[in-house]
MIDOSE-1310 file (N, C-alpha, C; in nm, 2 decimals, decimal comma, always signed):
residues 295
mkgn	+5,56/+7,01/+18,69/+5,55/+7,07/+18,83/+5,52/+6,96/+18,93; +5,42/+6,87/+18,90/+5,39/+6,76/+18,99/+5,50/+6,66/+19,00; +5,58/+6,65/+18,89/+5,69/+6,56/+18,90/+5,80/+6,61/+18,99; +5,82/+6,74/+18,99/+5,92/+6,80/+19,08/+5,88/+6,79/+19,22
tlil	+5,75/+6,81/+19,25/+5,69/+6,80/+19,38/+5,71/+6,66/+19,44; +5,68/+6,56/+19,35/+5,70/+6,42/+19,39/+5,84/+6,38/+19,43; +5,93/+6,43/+19,35/+6,08/+6,41/+19,37/+6,11/+6,47/+19,51; +6,07/+6,59/+19,53/+6,10/+6,66/+19,66/+6,04/+6,59/+19,78
avlc	+5,92/+6,54/+19,76/+5,86/+6,47/+19,87/+5,94/+6,34/+19,90; +5,98/+6,27/+19,80/+6,07/+6,15/+19,82/+6,19/+6,19/+19,90; +6,26/+6,30/+19,86/+6,38/+6,34/+19,93/+6,35/+6,38/+20,08; +6,23/+6,44/+20,10/+6,20/+6,47/+20,24/+6,18/+6,34/+20,32
llll	+6,12/+6,24/+20,26/+6,10/+6,11/+20,33/+6,24/+6,05/+20,35; +6,33/+6,06/+20,26/+6,46/+6,01/+20,27/+6,53/+6,08/+20,39; +6,51/+6,21/+20,40/+6,57/+6,28/+20,52/+6,52/+6,22/+20,65; +6,39/+6,20/+20,66/+6,34/+6,14/+20,78/+6,40/+6,00/+20,81
wtlp	+6,43/+5,93/+20,71/+6,48/+5,79/+20,73/+6,63/+5,80/+20,77; +6,70/+5,90/+20,73/+6,84/+5,90/+20,75/+6,88/+5,98/+20,87; +6,79/+6,06/+20,94/+6,83/+6,13/+21,05/+6,86/+6,04/+21,17; +6,96/+6,08/+21,25/+7,01/+5,99/+21,36/+6,91/+5,97/+21,47
adsm	+6,90/+5,85/+21,52/+6,82/+5,82/+21,64/+6,91/+5,80/+21,76; +6,93/+5,92/+21,83/+7,03/+5,91/+21,93/+7,00/+5,82/+22,04; +6,87/+5,80/+22,07/+6,83/+5,71/+22,18/+6,86/+5,56/+22,15; +6,88/+5,53/+22,02/+6,90/+5,39/+21,98/+7,05/+5,36/+21,95
girf	+7,13/+5,46/+21,94/+7,26/+5,44/+21,89/+7,35/+5,38/+21,99; +7,43/+5,28/+21,95/+7,53/+5,22/+22,03/+7,66/+5,31/+22,03; +7,71/+5,35/+22,14/+7,82/+5,44/+22,13/+7,95/+5,37/+22,11; +8,04/+5,43/+22,03/+8,16/+5,37/+21,98/+8,28/+5,43/+22,06
sftv	+8,34/+5,35/+22,15/+8,45/+5,39/+22,23/+8,58/+5,32/+22,19; +8,68/+5,40/+22,17/+8,81/+5,35/+22,13/+8,91/+5,34/+22,25; +8,85/+5,36/+22,37/+8,93/+5,34/+22,49/+8,99/+5,20/+22,49; +9,11/+5,18/+22,52/+9,17/+5,04/+22,52/+9,09/+4,96/+22,62
pddd	+9,02/+4,85/+22,57/+8,94/+4,77/+22,65/+9,02/+4,66/+22,73; +8,95/+4,61/+22,83/+9,00/+4,49/+22,90/+9,01/+4,37/+22,80; +9,08/+4,27/+22,84/+9,10/+4,16/+22,74/+8,97/+4,09/+22,71; +8,87/+4,09/+22,80/+8,74/+4,03/+22,77/+8,64/+4,13/+22,72
qvvp	+8,67/+4,25/+22,70/+8,57/+4,35/+22,66/+8,57/+4,36/+22,50; +8,45/+4,37/+22,45/+8,43/+4,38/+22,31/+8,37/+4,51/+22,28; +8,42/+4,58/+22,18/+8,37/+4,72/+22,14/+8,28/+4,70/+22,02; +8,16/+4,75/+22,02/+8,07/+4,74/+21,91/+8,10/+4,84/+21,80
ldma	+8,09/+4,79/+21,68/+8,09/+4,88/+21,56/+7,96/+4,94/+21,54; +7,96/+5,07/+21,51/+7,83/+5,14/+21,49/+7,85/+5,27/+21,40; +7,75/+5,36/+21,40/+7,76/+5,48/+21,32/+7,83/+5,60/+21,38; +7,88/+5,57/+21,50/+7,96/+5,68/+21,57/+7,89/+5,81/+21,56
edsv	+7,76/+5,82/+21,62/+7,68/+5,93/+21,61/+7,73/+6,06/+21,68; +7,83/+6,04/+21,77/+7,88/+6,16/+21,84/+8,01/+6,21/+21,77; +8,03/+6,17/+21,65/+8,16/+6,21/+21,58/+8,15/+6,35/+21,53; +8,27/+6,42/+21,53/+8,28/+6,55/+21,47/+8,31/+6,51/+21,32
ddmy	+8,21/+6,52/+21,24/+8,21/+6,46/+21,10/+8,20/+6,57/+20,99; +8,23/+6,69/+21,02/+8,22/+6,80/+20,92/+8,30/+6,76/+20,80; +8,24/+6,77/+20,68/+8,31/+6,74/+20,56/+8,33/+6,87/+20,48; +8,28/+6,98/+20,53/+8,30/+7,12/+20,47/+8,25/+7,12/+20,33
fgcn	+8,14/+7,06/+20,30/+8,08/+7,05/+20,17/+8,01/+7,19/+20,14; +8,07/+7,27/+20,05/+8,01/+7,40/+20,02/+8,07/+7,51/+20,09; +8,17/+7,49/+20,18/+8,23/+7,60/+20,26/+8,38/+7,58/+20,28; +8,44/+7,51/+20,19/+8,58/+7,47/+20,20/+8,67/+7,60/+20,20
kemm	+8,64/+7,69/+20,11/+8,72/+7,82/+20,10/+8,70/+7,90/+20,23; +8,58/+7,91/+20,28/+8,55/+7,99/+20,39/+8,61/+7,93/+20,52; +8,62/+7,80/+20,53/+8,68/+7,74/+20,65/+8,83/+7,76/+20,64; +8,89/+7,75/+20,52/+9,04/+7,77/+20,51/+9,07/+7,91/+20,56
elve	+8,98/+8,01/+20,52/+9,01/+8,15/+20,57/+9,00/+8,16/+20,72; +8,90/+8,09/+20,78/+8,89/+8,09/+20,93/+9,01/+8,03/+20,99; +9,06/+7,92/+20,93/+9,18/+7,85/+20,99/+9,30/+7,94/+20,98; +9,32/+8,01/+20,87/+9,43/+8,10/+20,85/+9,42/+8,22/+20,94
rkyf	+9,30/+8,27/+20,95/+9,28/+8,40/+21,03/+9,27/+8,38/+21,18; +9,22/+8,27/+21,22/+9,19/+8,25/+21,36/+9,24/+8,12/+21,42; +9,19/+8,01/+21,38/+9,21/+7,88/+21,45/+9,35/+7,84/+21,46; +9,43/+7,84/+21,35/+9,56/+7,79/+21,35/+9,65/+7,87/+21,44
kees	+9,63/+8,01/+21,44/+9,71/+8,09/+21,53/+9,68/+8,06/+21,68; +9,56/+8,03/+21,71/+9,52/+8,00/+21,85/+9,57/+7,86/+21,89; +9,54/+7,77/+21,80/+9,56/+7,63/+21,84/+9,70/+7,59/+21,84; +9,78/+7,65/+21,75/+9,92/+7,61/+21,74/+10,00/+7,67/+21,86
kelf	+9,94/+7,77/+21,93/+10,01/+7,83/+22,04/+9,97/+7,77/+22,17; +9,84/+7,73/+22,18/+9,78/+7,68/+22,30/+9,79/+7,53/+22,32; +9,74/+7,46/+22,22/+9,73/+7,31/+22,23/+9,84/+7,25/+22,16; +9,92/+7,16/+22,22/+10,03/+7,09/+22,16/+10,13/+7,19/+22,08
ankw	+10,15/+7,30/+22,14/+10,23/+7,40/+22,08/+10,37/+7,35/+22,04; +10,43/+7,27/+22,13/+10,56/+7,21/+22,09/+10,55/+7,11/+21,98; +10,44/+7,04/+21,97/+10,42/+6,94/+21,87/+10,41/+7,00/+21,73; +10,33/+7,11/+21,72/+10,33/+7,19/+21,60/+10,47/+7,23/+21,56
edak	+10,54/+7,27/+21,66/+10,68/+7,32/+21,63/+10,77/+7,20/+21,58; +10,75/+7,09/+21,64/+10,83/+6,97/+21,60/+10,80/+6,93/+21,46; +10,68/+6,96/+21,41/+10,65/+6,92/+21,27/+10,72/+7,00/+21,16; +10,78/+7,11/+21,20/+10,84/+7,20/+21,10/+10,95/+7,13/+21,02
dcvk	+11,03/+7,05/+21,08/+11,14/+6,98/+21,00/+11,08/+6,88/+20,90; +10,97/+6,81/+20,94/+10,90/+6,72/+20,85/+10,84/+6,80/+20,73; +10,78/+6,92/+20,76/+10,71/+7,00/+20,66/+10,82/+7,05/+20,56; +10,93/+7,09/+20,61/+11,03/+7,14/+20,52/+11,08/+7,04/+20,42
qklg	+11,09/+6,91/+20,47/+11,13/+6,80/+20,38/+11,02/+6,77/+20,28; +10,89/+6,77/+20,33/+10,78/+6,73/+20,24/+10,75/+6,84/+20,14; +10,78/+6,96/+20,17/+10,76/+7,07/+20,07/+10,85/+7,05/+19,95; +10,97/+7,00/+19,97/+11,06/+6,97/+19,86/+11,02/+6,86/+19,78
qrtd	+10,93/+6,77/+19,83/+10,89/+6,65/+19,76/+10,74/+6,66/+19,71; +10,68/+6,78/+19,73/+10,54/+6,80/+19,69/+10,52/+6,79/+19,55; +10,42/+6,70/+19,51/+10,38/+6,69/+19,37/+10,24/+6,73/+19,35; +10,17/+6,77/+19,46/+10,03/+6,81/+19,45/+10,03/+6,96/+19,49
pdlt	+10,02/+7,05/+19,39/+10,03/+7,19/+19,41/+9,92/+7,25/+19,50; +9,80/+7,18/+19,51/+9,70/+7,23/+19,59/+9,72/+7,21/+19,74; +9,82/+7,13/+19,78/+9,85/+7,11/+19,92/+9,94/+7,22/+19,96; +9,89/+7,30/+20,06/+9,96/+7,41/+20,12/+10,05/+7,37/+20,23
elhl	+10,13/+7,46/+20,27/+10,22/+7,43/+20,39/+10,14/+7,39/+20,51; +10,03/+7,45/+20,53/+9,94/+7,41/+20,64/+9,89/+7,27/+20,63; +9,85/+7,23/+20,51/+9,81/+7,09/+20,49/+9,92/+6,99/+20,53; +10,04/+7,02/+20,48/+10,16/+6,94/+20,51/+10,19/+6,93/+20,66
taic	+10,17/+7,05/+20,73/+10,19/+7,05/+20,87/+10,10/+6,96/+20,94; +9,97/+6,96/+20,90/+9,87/+6,88/+20,96/+9,90/+6,73/+20,94; +9,94/+6,69/+20,82/+9,97/+6,55/+20,79/+10,09/+6,51/+20,87; +10,20/+6,59/+20,88/+10,32/+6,56/+20,96/+10,28/+6,54/+21,10
lyts	+10,20/+6,63/+21,16/+10,16/+6,63/+21,30/+10,08/+6,50/+21,33; +9,98/+6,47/+21,24/+9,90/+6,36/+21,27/+9,97/+6,23/+21,26; +10,05/+6,21/+21,15/+10,12/+6,08/+21,13/+10,24/+6,06/+21,22; +10,28/+6,16/+21,30/+10,39/+6,15/+21,39/+10,35/+6,08/+21,52
nnvy	+10,21/+6,06/+21,53/+10,16/+5,99/+21,65/+10,16/+6,07/+21,78; +10,21/+6,20/+21,77/+10,22/+6,28/+21,89/+10,09/+6,33/+21,95; +9,99/+6,34/+21,86/+9,86/+6,38/+21,90/+9,75/+6,29/+21,87; +9,78/+6,18/+21,81/+9,68/+6,08/+21,75/+9,57/+6,04/+21,84
ttfn	+9,61/+6,00/+21,96/+9,51/+5,94/+22,06/+9,42/+6,05/+22,11; +9,48/+6,16/+22,15/+9,39/+6,27/+22,21/+9,30/+6,33/+22,10; +9,36/+6,35/+21,98/+9,28/+6,41/+21,87/+9,17/+6,32/+21,83; +9,20/+6,20/+21,80/+9,09/+6,11/+21,75/+8,98/+6,08/+21,86
kavr	+9,02/+6,08/+21,98/+8,92/+6,06/+22,09/+8,82/+6,18/+22,08; +8,88/+6,30/+22,07/+8,79/+6,42/+22,05/+8,70/+6,41/+21,93; +8,76/+6,37/+21,82/+8,68/+6,36/+21,69/+8,57/+6,26/+21,71; +8,59/+6,15/+21,77/+8,49/+6,05/+21,79/+8,38/+6,09/+21,88
tqrn	+8,40/+6,18/+21,98/+8,31/+6,20/+22,09/+8,25/+6,34/+22,11; +8,31/+6,44/+22,04/+8,28/+6,58/+22,08/+8,18/+6,65/+21,98; +8,09/+6,58/+21,92/+7,99/+6,64/+21,83/+7,92/+6,76/+21,90; +7,88/+6,74/+22,03/+7,81/+6,85/+22,10/+7,89/+6,96/+22,14
eyts	+8,03/+6,95/+22,14/+8,12/+7,06/+22,17/+8,18/+7,12/+22,05; +8,13/+7,08/+21,93/+8,20/+7,12/+21,81/+8,21/+7,28/+21,79; +8,10/+7,35/+21,83/+8,10/+7,49/+21,81/+8,13/+7,57/+21,94; +8,17/+7,49/+22,04/+8,21/+7,56/+22,17/+8,35/+7,53/+22,21
sfqf	+8,37/+7,41/+22,27/+8,50/+7,38/+22,33/+8,59/+7,29/+22,26; +8,55/+7,24/+22,14/+8,63/+7,16/+22,05/+8,76/+7,23/+22,02; +8,88/+7,17/+22,04/+9,01/+7,24/+22,03/+9,09/+7,21/+21,91; +9,03/+7,13/+21,82/+9,11/+7,09/+21,70/+9,06/+7,13/+21,57
hslh	+9,00/+7,25/+21,56/+8,94/+7,29/+21,43/+9,05/+7,29/+21,32; +9,17/+7,34/+21,34/+9,27/+7,35/+21,24/+9,31/+7,21/+21,19; +9,34/+7,12/+21,28/+9,39/+6,99/+21,24/+9,28/+6,91/+21,17; +9,15/+6,92/+21,23/+9,04/+6,85/+21,16/+9,02/+6,90/+21,02
yllt	+9,01/+7,03/+21,00/+8,98/+7,09/+20,87/+9,10/+7,05/+20,77; +9,22/+7,08/+20,82/+9,34/+7,06/+20,73/+9,35/+6,91/+20,69; +9,33/+6,82/+20,78/+9,33/+6,68/+20,74/+9,22/+6,64/+20,64; +9,10/+6,69/+20,67/+8,99/+6,67/+20,58/+9,02/+6,72/+20,44
saiq	+9,06/+6,84/+20,44/+9,09/+6,91/+20,31/+9,20/+6,83/+20,23; +9,31/+6,79/+20,31/+9,42/+6,72/+20,24/+9,37/+6,59/+20,19; +9,28/+6,52/+20,26/+9,23/+6,39/+20,21/+9,15/+6,42/+20,08; +9,07/+6,52/+20,07/+8,99/+6,56/+19,96/+9,08/+6,59/+19,84
ilkk	+9,19/+6,66/+19,86/+9,29/+6,70/+19,76/+9,36/+6,57/+19,70; +9,40/+6,49/+19,79/+9,48/+6,37/+19,75/+9,40/+6,25/+19,70; +9,27/+6,26/+19,71/+9,19/+6,15/+19,67/+9,18/+6,15/+19,52; +9,27/+6,07/+19,45/+9,28/+6,07/+19,31/+9,20/+5,96/+19,24
kpcl	+9,21/+5,84/+19,30/+9,14/+5,72/+19,25/+9,00/+5,71/+19,30; +8,91/+5,66/+19,22/+8,77/+5,64/+19,27/+8,76/+5,57/+19,40; +8,83/+5,45/+19,41/+8,82/+5,37/+19,53/+8,95/+5,29/+19,54; +8,98/+5,26/+19,67/+9,10/+5,18/+19,70/+9,06/+5,07/+19,80
ttyr	+9,13/+4,95/+19,78/+9,12/+4,84/+19,88/+9,23/+4,86/+19,98; +9,20/+4,87/+20,11/+9,30/+4,89/+20,21/+9,28/+4,79/+20,32; +9,37/+4,80/+20,42/+9,37/+4,70/+20,53/+9,40/+4,77/+20,66; +9,33/+4,73/+20,76/+9,35/+4,79/+20,89/+9,36/+4,68/+21,00
rtkv	+9,47/+4,68/+21,08/+9,48/+4,58/+21,18/+9,47/+4,66/+21,32; +9,41/+4,59/+21,42/+9,39/+4,65/+21,55/+9,42/+4,54/+21,66; +9,44/+4,59/+21,78/+9,45/+4,50/+21,90/+9,32/+4,50/+21,98; +9,22/+4,56/+21,92/+9,09/+4,57/+21,99/+8,99/+4,46/+21,93
rfag	+8,91/+4,41/+22,02/+8,81/+4,31/+21,98/+8,68/+4,39/+21,94; +8,65/+4,39/+21,82/+8,53/+4,46/+21,77/+8,41/+4,36/+21,75; +8,29/+4,41/+21,75/+8,17/+4,33/+21,72/+8,08/+4,40/+21,63; +8,04/+4,33/+21,52/+7,95/+4,39/+21,42/+7,87/+4,28/+21,36
nvnq	+7,78/+4,31/+21,27/+7,69/+4,21/+21,20/+7,70/+4,24/+21,05; +7,68/+4,13/+20,98/+7,67/+4,14/+20,83/+7,56/+4,22/+20,79; +7,58/+4,31/+20,70/+7,48/+4,41/+20,64/+7,46/+4,53/+20,73; +7,54/+4,54/+20,84/+7,53/+4,66/+20,92/+7,61/+4,77/+20,86
iirf	+7,55/+4,89/+20,87/+7,62/+5,01/+20,82/+7,69/+5,08/+20,93; +7,82/+5,11/+20,91/+7,90/+5,17/+21,02/+7,99/+5,28/+20,97; +8,04/+5,36/+21,06/+8,15/+5,46/+21,04/+8,26/+5,43/+21,14; +8,38/+5,47/+21,10/+8,49/+5,47/+21,20/+8,47/+5,59/+21,30
gsfa	+8,42/+5,70/+21,24/+8,39/+5,82/+21,33/+8,51/+5,90/+21,36; +8,62/+5,86/+21,32/+8,75/+5,94/+21,34/+8,83/+5,93/+21,21; +8,95/+5,99/+21,21/+9,04/+5,97/+21,10/+9,10/+5,83/+21,11; +9,06/+5,74/+21,03/+9,11/+5,60/+21,04/+9,22/+5,57/+20,95
sssl	+9,33/+5,53/+21,01/+9,45/+5,50/+20,93/+9,44/+5,35/+20,88; +9,46/+5,34/+20,75/+9,47/+5,20/+20,69/+9,58/+5,20/+20,60; +9,61/+5,08/+20,54/+9,73/+5,07/+20,46/+9,70/+4,99/+20,33; +9,78/+5,01/+20,23/+9,77/+4,93/+20,11/+9,84/+4,79/+20,14
ettl	+9,91/+4,78/+20,25/+9,98/+4,66/+20,29/+9,90/+4,58/+20,39; +9,92/+4,45/+20,39/+9,85/+4,37/+20,49/+9,94/+4,32/+20,60; +10,07/+4,35/+20,59/+10,17/+4,29/+20,67/+10,21/+4,37/+20,79; +10,14/+4,48/+20,82/+10,18/+4,56/+20,94/+10,14/+4,50/+21,07
thfg	+10,20/+4,39/+21,10/+10,15/+4,30/+21,21/+10,16/+4,37/+21,35; +10,25/+4,47/+21,36/+10,27/+4,54/+21,49/+10,15/+4,61/+21,53; +10,05/+4,64/+21,44/+9,93/+4,71/+21,48/+9,83/+4,61/+21,54; +9,85/+4,48/+21,53/+9,76/+4,39/+21,60/+9,69/+4,29/+21,51
kasc	+9,63/+4,19/+21,57/+9,56/+4,09/+21,49/+9,42/+4,05/+21,56; +9,38/+4,12/+21,66/+9,26/+4,08/+21,73/+9,14/+4,10/+21,64; +9,13/+4,22/+21,57/+9,03/+4,24/+21,47/+9,10/+4,31/+21,35; +9,08/+4,26/+21,23/+9,13/+4,32/+21,11/+9,02/+4,36/+21,02
fqik	+9,05/+4,45/+20,93/+8,95/+4,50/+20,83/+9,01/+4,50/+20,69; +8,93/+4,45/+20,60/+8,96/+4,47/+20,45/+8,86/+4,57/+20,41; +8,90/+4,69/+20,36/+8,81/+4,80/+20,34/+8,82/+4,85/+20,19; +8,70/+4,86/+20,14/+8,69/+4,93/+20,01/+8,65/+5,08/+20,04
tcfg	+8,75/+5,17/+20,03/+8,72/+5,31/+20,06/+8,71/+5,39/+19,93; +8,61/+5,47/+19,92/+8,60/+5,56/+19,81/+8,62/+5,71/+19,84; +8,65/+5,74/+19,97/+8,67/+5,87/+20,02/+8,81/+5,88/+20,09; +8,87/+5,77/+20,12/+9,00/+5,77/+20,18/+9,11/+5,81/+20,07
aylk	+9,22/+5,87/+20,12/+9,33/+5,91/+20,03/+9,46/+5,85/+20,07; +9,53/+5,82/+19,97/+9,67/+5,76/+19,98/+9,76/+5,88/+20,02; +9,83/+5,88/+20,13/+9,91/+5,99/+20,18/+10,05/+5,99/+20,11; +10,08/+5,88/+20,04/+10,21/+5,88/+19,96/+10,32/+5,91/+20,05
hysi	+10,42/+5,98/+20,00/+10,54/+6,02/+20,08/+10,51/+6,13/+20,18; +10,39/+6,18/+20,19/+10,36/+6,29/+20,28/+10,36/+6,25/+20,42; +10,32/+6,12/+20,45/+10,32/+6,07/+20,58/+10,46/+6,06/+20,64; +10,48/+6,09/+20,77/+10,61/+6,08/+20,83/+10,67/+5,94/+20,83
fgte	+10,58/+5,84/+20,82/+10,62/+5,70/+20,80/+10,58/+5,66/+20,66; +10,66/+5,70/+20,56/+10,62/+5,67/+20,42/+10,62/+5,53/+20,38; +10,69/+5,44/+20,46/+10,69/+5,30/+20,42/+10,56/+5,22/+20,46; +10,47/+5,29/+20,53/+10,35/+5,22/+20,57/+10,24/+5,22/+20,47
eevl	+10,26/+5,29/+20,36/+10,16/+5,30/+20,25/+10,02/+5,34/+20,30; +10,02/+5,45/+20,38/+9,90/+5,48/+20,46/+9,80/+5,54/+20,37; +9,67/+5,50/+20,39/+9,55/+5,55/+20,33/+9,47/+5,60/+20,45; +9,43/+5,73/+20,45/+9,36/+5,79/+20,56/+9,21/+5,81/+20,52
ippy	+9,13/+5,75/+20,61/+8,98/+5,75/+20,58/+8,92/+5,85/+20,67; +8,83/+5,94/+20,61/+8,77/+6,05/+20,69/+8,66/+6,00/+20,78; +8,62/+6,07/+20,88/+8,51/+6,03/+20,98/+8,38/+6,01/+20,91; +8,35/+6,08/+20,80/+8,22/+6,08/+20,75/+8,19/+5,97/+20,65
etfk	+8,29/+5,89/+20,61/+8,26/+5,78/+20,52/+8,19/+5,66/+20,58; +8,09/+5,61/+20,52/+8,01/+5,50/+20,58/+8,04/+5,37/+20,50; +8,03/+5,26/+20,57/+8,06/+5,13/+20,51/+7,96/+5,02/+20,55; +7,94/+4,92/+20,46/+7,86/+4,81/+20,50/+7,95/+4,69/+20,53
itei	+7,92/+4,62/+20,64/+7,99/+4,50/+20,66/+7,93/+4,39/+20,58; +8,00/+4,34/+20,48/+7,95/+4,24/+20,38/+7,98/+4,10/+20,42; +8,09/+4,08/+20,50/+8,13/+3,95/+20,54/+8,21/+3,96/+20,67; +8,20/+3,86/+20,75/+8,28/+3,85/+20,87/+8,35/+3,71/+20,87
irgk	+8,48/+3,71/+20,87/+8,56/+3,58/+20,86/+8,63/+3,56/+21,00; +8,59/+3,45/+21,06/+8,65/+3,42/+21,19/+8,75/+3,30/+21,18; +8,86/+3,31/+21,25/+8,96/+3,20/+21,24/+9,04/+3,20/+21,11; +9,07/+3,09/+21,06/+9,15/+3,07/+20,94/+9,08/+3,14/+20,82
nnie	+9,16/+3,22/+20,75/+9,11/+3,28/+20,63/+9,21/+3,28/+20,52; +9,16/+3,30/+20,40/+9,25/+3,29/+20,28/+9,29/+3,43/+20,23; +9,27/+3,54/+20,31/+9,31/+3,67/+20,27/+9,47/+3,68/+20,28; +9,53/+3,70/+20,17/+9,68/+3,71/+20,18/+9,73/+3,82/+20,27
glsd	+9,81/+3,78/+20,37/+9,86/+3,88/+20,46/+9,78/+3,89/+20,59; +9,66/+3,84/+20,59/+9,57/+3,86/+20,71/+9,54/+3,72/+20,77; +9,61/+3,62/+20,74/+9,58/+3,48/+20,78/+9,59/+3,47/+20,93; +9,67/+3,55/+21,00/+9,69/+3,54/+21,14/+9,58/+3,62/+21,22
ckvv	+9,50/+3,69/+21,15/+9,39/+3,77/+21,22/+9,28/+3,67/+21,28; +9,24/+3,71/+21,40/+9,14/+3,63/+21,47/+9,00/+3,65/+21,40; +8,98/+3,77/+21,35/+8,85/+3,80/+21,28/+8,88/+3,90/+21,18; +8,82/+3,89/+21,06/+8,84/+3,99/+20,95/+8,70/+4,04/+20,91
yile	+8,68/+4,17/+20,92/+8,56/+4,23/+20,87/+8,58/+4,29/+20,73; +8,50/+4,24/+20,64/+8,50/+4,29/+20,50/+8,41/+4,41/+20,49; +8,46/+4,53/+20,46/+8,38/+4,65/+20,45/+8,38/+4,70/+20,31; +8,26/+4,73/+20,26/+8,24/+4,79/+20,13/+8,19/+4,93/+20,15
hegt	+8,24/+5,02/+20,06/+8,20/+5,16/+20,07/+8,04/+5,17/+20,05; +7,98/+5,24/+20,14/+7,84/+5,26/+20,13/+7,80/+5,40/+20,09; +7,87/+5,50/+20,15/+7,83/+5,64/+20,11/+7,90/+5,73/+20,21; +7,84/+5,85/+20,25/+7,89/+5,94/+20,35/+7,77/+5,99/+20,43
ksql	+7,81/+6,03/+20,55/+7,71/+6,10/+20,64/+7,78/+6,20/+20,72; +7,74/+6,33/+20,70/+7,80/+6,44/+20,78/+7,69/+6,52/+20,85; +7,69/+6,51/+20,98/+7,58/+6,57/+21,06/+7,62/+6,72/+21,10; +7,74/+6,75/+21,08/+7,79/+6,89/+21,12/+7,84/+6,97/+21,00
nckv	+7,80/+6,94/+20,88/+7,86/+7,00/+20,77/+7,85/+7,15/+20,77; +7,96/+7,22/+20,77/+7,97/+7,37/+20,77/+7,91/+7,43/+20,89; +7,90/+7,36/+21,00/+7,84/+7,41/+21,12/+7,92/+7,53/+21,18; +8,05/+7,52/+21,18/+8,14/+7,62/+21,23/+8,13/+7,75/+21,14
vynt	+8,13/+7,73/+21,01/+8,14/+7,84/+20,92/+8,01/+7,92/+20,93; +7,89/+7,85/+20,92/+7,77/+7,93/+20,91/+7,69/+7,93/+21,05; +7,73/+7,85/+21,14/+7,66/+7,85/+21,27/+7,51/+7,85/+21,26; +7,46/+7,77/+21,17/+7,31/+7,76/+21,16/+7,26/+7,63/+21,22
spvv	+7,14/+7,60/+21,20/+7,08/+7,47/+21,24/+7,16/+7,36/+21,18; +7,17/+7,24/+21,25/+7,25/+7,13/+21,19/+7,22/+7,09/+21,05; +7,32/+7,07/+20,98/+7,31/+7,03/+20,84/+7,35/+6,88/+20,83; +7,27/+6,80/+20,77/+7,31/+6,66/+20,74/+7,34/+6,64/+20,60
ivqv	+7,45/+6,59/+20,56/+7,49/+6,56/+20,43/+7,49/+6,41/+20,41; +7,41/+6,35/+20,33/+7,40/+6,21/+20,31/+7,43/+6,18/+20,16; +7,53/+6,09/+20,14/+7,55/+6,05/+20,00/+7,48/+5,92/+19,98; +7,40/+5,91/+19,87/+7,32/+5,79/+19,84/+7,38/+5,75/+19,70
gslv	+7,46/+5,65/+19,69/+7,52/+5,62/+19,57/+7,61/+5,73/+19,52; +7,59/+5,79/+19,40/+7,67/+5,90/+19,35/+7,60/+6,03/+19,38; +7,49/+6,03/+19,45/+7,41/+6,15/+19,47/+7,44/+6,21/+19,61; +7,47/+6,33/+19,62/+7,49/+6,40/+19,75/+7,37/+6,49/+19,78
lpfl	+7,30/+6,47/+19,89/+7,18/+6,54/+19,92/+7,21/+6,63/+20,05; +7,21/+6,76/+20,03/+7,23/+6,85/+20,15/+7,09/+6,88/+20,21; +7,07/+6,85/+20,34/+6,94/+6,87/+20,40/+6,96/+6,97/+20,51; +6,90/+7,09/+20,50/+6,91/+7,18/+20,61/+6,82/+7,14/+20,73
niln	+6,70/+7,10/+20,71/+6,61/+7,04/+20,81/+6,48/+7,00/+20,75; +6,40/+6,93/+20,82/+6,28/+6,87/+20,76/+6,18/+6,99/+20,72; +6,17/+7,09/+20,80/+6,08/+7,20/+20,77/+6,11/+7,27/+20,65; +6,24/+7,30/+20,63/+6,28/+7,37/+20,51/+6,25/+7,29/+20,38
clsq	+6,27/+7,16/+20,40/+6,24/+7,07/+20,28/+6,09/+7,07/+20,26; +6,00/+7,05/+20,36/+5,86/+7,04/+20,34/+5,80/+7,17/+20,29; +5,87/+7,28/+20,33/+5,81/+7,42/+20,30/+5,82/+7,44/+20,15; +5,91/+7,37/+20,08/+5,92/+7,38/+19,93/+5,80/+7,32/+19,87
lik	+5,73/+7,23/+19,93/+5,62/+7,16/+19,87/+5,50/+7,25/+19,86; +5,49/+7,34/+19,95/+5,36/+7,42/+19,95/+5,38/+7,56/+19,89; +5,50/+7,59/+19,83/+5,52/+7,71/+19,76/+5,45/+7,72/+19,63
C-alpha cells in the first residue's frame, strides 16, 4: 500500500512539473515574417492539441452526427466539395480498411493546400476557443485519427524545409503545435532553405498514396508530438540533400503533450496527457491526483 502511495505521489509531482507556465511561454507564430525577423521555436502552448486519447469512438460519432454536417456546409463548403474527386480515386487505392471515406476526405482537403494556412493558424493559436468558436473540429479530428491509423512503424526519420528563419537552443523541448508536413525526401527545395529540420518522429504517419501529391512522400506530424533539439548545424553540413540549408535543426522524438485531450467530448476540466518514454499518464488535475493519496 505504501509503495502504491509513493508511486502516486511521484506522479502528482510529475504533473506539477509538466503543467504549462503560460506567463513564461514564448508564443509560436507562423505568420510570414519580415526578412530580418526570427521566429522562436517553443512548446506552442496555445495549440489545439487534442489527441482524443480514450474518446476516439465518441468523437467520431460527434463528427458524423454534428460537426461534419455543419462545417462542410458553412466553412470552405466548396473546398469540401472539390475533395470528392480525390476521395473517389483514393477509395479505389485504399489498403487500410480502418480509413473511412471521411478520413480520406480530410486528407485530400488538407493536402490540396486549399485550407492549409487558415486551418493550421487556427490549430496553432485557438486553444482558448476550442470548445466555443473553433471551426475545424471535423478536419482536426479526422486528420488526427488518420495519422493514428496510418502510423505503422515505431519511428521515421523525415525532413522539413521552410522559408522561415527559426531560433531554438540545443536540448530545448519543442512542438510544432500544428499539423506539420514533412517528407521522407530531402530534395523538396521549393519549400525553402532558410531553416531545415531533420526529424525523428514516432507519432507522425506516412500518408503514402493518400496525399493529393503522392510524389512528395509526405509524413504528417500531429500537434501533440514533442521533440528535443539535439543539434543545430549552421552553414555547410554533410546531411545528404540538405547541404544548401542555412541552418538545420536535428530533432529527436521526446514524447507527447496534449492539454485539451477529449475536452470537446466530455467538456470537463482540462486534461493533460503527457507521454514519458513509453508511459502515457492521463492527469485530470492536481486535486484529483492528490485526493487519491488520502483515501
